[in-house]
Backbone bond lengths (Angstrom), bond angles and torsions (degrees), N, CA, C in turn:
res aa  C-N    CA-C-N  psi(-1)  N-CA   C-N-CA  omega(-1)  CA-C   N-CA-C  phi
1 M - - - 1.446 - - 1.524 108.69 -
2 V 1.317 115.94 142.02 1.466 121.52 174.97 1.517 108.60 -121.80
3 K 1.311 114.90 153.00 1.456 120.78 174.94 1.516 107.18 -113.97
4 L 1.332 116.15 134.79 1.453 121.77 -179.02 1.521 110.21 -102.44
5 F 1.319 115.14 135.41 1.451 121.10 176.60 1.512 109.04 -125.27
6 Y 1.317 116.73 142.87 1.446 123.16 176.72 1.516 107.51 -129.14
7 K 1.323 115.52 115.07 1.468 121.16 -176.90 1.525 110.77 52.34
8 S 1.299 116.75 48.72 1.464 126.03 177.50 1.523 114.42 68.47
9 D 1.316 118.47 4.24 1.463 121.77 176.80 1.527 109.17 -102.70
10 F 1.327 115.75 140.38 1.459 120.29 177.43 1.526 109.27 -63.61
11 A 1.332 117.33 125.44 1.458 121.42 -177.08 1.524 112.80 -108.50
12 G 1.341 117.82 -27.62 1.450 119.20 -179.70 1.513 112.58 164.62
13 N 1.323 115.51 -173.64 1.458 123.04 -179.37 1.515 110.51 -120.18
14 G 1.310 115.10 159.67 1.453 120.73 173.99 1.511 109.65 -141.92
15 T 1.320 115.50 143.99 1.459 121.40 175.75 1.522 108.05 -130.70
16 I 1.324 116.59 157.23 1.453 120.81 177.78 1.519 108.58 -91.01
17 C 1.333 115.66 129.00 1.462 122.38 179.70 1.523 107.32 -136.72
18 D 1.299 117.54 116.31 1.469 122.72 -178.76 1.523 112.03 55.69
19 G 1.306 116.74 36.60 1.458 120.74 177.11 1.518 115.09 83.96
20 F 1.317 118.09 3.46 1.461 122.13 179.40 1.520 109.29 -123.28
21 F 1.328 116.47 150.56 1.451 120.15 175.53 1.513 109.53 -80.75
22 R 1.314 115.81 129.92 1.453 121.97 173.71 1.526 106.13 -102.11
23 I 1.306 116.28 114.88 1.458 122.49 -172.95 1.520 110.25 -99.90
24 Q 1.310 115.87 132.98 1.462 122.01 175.64 1.526 107.33 -122.82
25 L 1.341 116.56 106.50 1.462 120.88 -178.43 1.518 110.93 -87.94
26 Q 1.313 115.10 151.52 1.454 120.57 171.46 1.522 107.78 -69.82
27 D 1.314 118.14 154.74 1.468 121.17 178.26 1.523 109.02 -76.02
28 N 1.325 114.60 98.70 1.460 119.83 179.22 1.525 107.84 -158.56
29 K 1.324 117.32 120.65 1.463 121.47 -176.47 1.522 112.66 -65.29
30 S 1.322 119.07 -21.78 1.465 120.58 -177.92 1.519 112.01 -69.59
31 Y 1.336 118.31 -14.17 1.454 120.49 179.95 1.528 112.42 -82.83
32 D 1.341 117.34 -2.00 1.461 120.09 178.29 1.525 111.17 -58.69
33 A 1.305 118.56 -28.23 1.458 122.47 -178.81 1.519 112.50 -71.26
34 M 1.323 118.40 -9.34 1.456 121.40 -178.61 1.520 112.39 -78.07
35 H 1.332 118.35 -9.60 1.456 123.69 -179.91 1.521 112.74 64.30
36 V 1.300 118.06 14.41 1.456 119.81 172.99 1.514 110.41 -107.15
37 S 1.326 116.54 -4.30 1.455 119.15 179.06 1.523 111.03 -67.18
38 N 1.341 117.32 -18.94 1.447 120.86 178.94 1.520 112.58 -91.02
39 C 1.318 118.67 5.37 1.458 121.12 -179.91 1.521 109.73 -64.84
40 V 1.274 114.76 139.42 1.451 121.09 179.37 1.515 107.40 -94.55
41 T 1.327 116.53 132.69 1.449 118.55 -177.47 1.527 112.74 -113.10
42 K 1.353 118.12 -11.63 1.461 119.48 179.24 1.521 108.79 -75.05
43 E 1.307 117.13 123.57 1.468 121.83 -177.67 1.526 112.55 -64.42
44 N 1.335 118.59 -24.17 1.465 120.33 -179.52 1.527 111.90 -96.03
45 S 1.323 117.11 18.95 1.458 122.08 -178.77 1.524 110.97 -82.83
46 S 1.325 116.46 129.38 1.462 120.55 177.74 1.526 111.11 -68.13
47 M 1.337 117.99 -33.35 1.472 120.49 177.81 1.527 111.14 -66.60
48 L 1.315 116.98 -35.81 1.460 120.36 176.98 1.527 109.76 -59.73
49 W 1.325 116.15 -46.86 1.462 119.65 -178.33 1.522 111.58 -73.83
50 H 1.308 118.62 -30.04 1.463 122.14 173.17 1.528 109.66 -58.50
51 R 1.329 116.58 -44.21 1.471 121.73 179.69 1.529 111.45 -72.66
52 R 1.318 117.27 -44.49 1.468 121.06 -177.93 1.535 112.19 -61.55
53 L 1.319 115.88 -33.38 1.462 120.49 -175.74 1.529 112.30 -97.81
54 G 1.309 117.19 27.47 1.464 120.92 172.97 1.510 114.21 78.21
55 H 1.338 116.90 31.40 1.463 122.53 176.03 1.530 111.84 63.44
56 I 1.339 115.45 45.71 1.459 119.66 177.44 1.530 109.11 -73.58
57 S 1.317 116.27 163.21 1.467 121.19 -175.76 1.531 111.69 -69.39
58 K 1.322 114.15 160.59 1.458 120.86 177.95 1.527 110.27 -61.32
59 E 1.331 116.21 -39.57 1.458 120.58 179.63 1.532 111.14 -63.02
60 R 1.334 116.61 -39.22 1.469 120.32 179.12 1.532 110.84 -67.21
61 V 1.327 116.74 -39.74 1.474 120.43 177.63 1.525 108.92 -62.41
62 K 1.346 116.78 -44.01 1.467 120.43 179.23 1.526 110.76 -61.79
63 R 1.323 116.51 -38.57 1.466 120.00 179.05 1.527 111.28 -65.34
64 L 1.335 116.70 -38.59 1.463 120.22 177.79 1.528 111.21 -64.25
65 V 1.337 116.32 -36.12 1.474 120.40 176.40 1.524 109.24 -67.32
66 K 1.337 116.52 -46.21 1.468 121.06 -178.88 1.523 111.96 -61.20
67 E 1.356 116.13 -37.19 1.464 120.52 -179.51 1.526 112.82 -80.54
68 G 1.338 117.14 -4.15 1.456 121.15 177.65 1.517 114.57 84.41
69 V 1.338 117.37 7.24 1.463 120.66 177.55 1.529 109.88 -70.12
70 L 1.332 116.33 -39.44 1.464 122.12 177.01 1.518 109.20 -114.12
71 N 1.316 116.32 151.81 1.461 120.99 173.49 1.517 109.46 -69.46
72 T 1.322 117.01 169.24 1.460 121.92 177.90 1.520 109.45 -56.81
73 L 1.346 115.47 132.62 1.460 121.02 -176.85 1.515 111.04 -117.49
74 D 1.335 115.16 157.63 1.458 123.13 176.51 1.524 107.54 -92.02
75 F 1.338 117.64 112.20 1.461 121.38 -178.62 1.523 112.52 -94.11
76 T 1.328 117.89 4.71 1.464 119.58 179.27 1.523 111.54 -70.14
77 D 1.333 116.86 -21.32 1.460 119.23 -179.12 1.534 112.52 -96.11
78 F 1.334 117.78 4.50 1.459 120.51 -179.12 1.525 107.40 -76.69
79 E 1.304 114.64 109.40 1.464 121.34 -175.75 1.524 109.21 -123.09
80 T 1.314 116.40 -179.02 1.447 121.10 177.30 1.518 108.99 -63.78
81 C 1.326 116.28 126.75 1.459 121.78 -178.15 1.534 109.42 -92.01
82 I 1.310 116.23 114.80 1.464 121.84 -178.49 1.529 110.65 -62.30
83 D 1.317 117.39 -38.51 1.469 120.60 179.30 1.532 111.53 -63.18
84 C 1.336 116.80 -37.38 1.463 120.07 177.39 1.527 110.72 -66.51
85 I 1.322 116.63 -40.57 1.471 120.57 178.42 1.522 110.19 -65.07
86 K 1.323 117.16 -42.86 1.471 120.59 178.92 1.528 111.00 -63.03
87 G 1.329 117.21 -35.86 1.449 121.40 -179.10 1.524 113.61 -69.30
88 K 1.323 115.25 -24.88 1.464 119.01 179.64 1.507 109.76 -84.93
């Protein structure tokens, strides 16, 4: 377990789950600047797997689901990825 602090204030906890940190932030709008407020926590999220797999395309994620590599995912949350735009 890890404890997160932002400017010396307790911000939340994190635990390791399947090799990834699962972050639970305290309810406080000032933590938006930590850039973890956009973390996806739903395991069936297509954006989560897009990020976990190195920002692969939506079509590639869908192919992995079709081939049975990934479980069925929710693609309603697949939006424009700011990190992908910055990388280009």
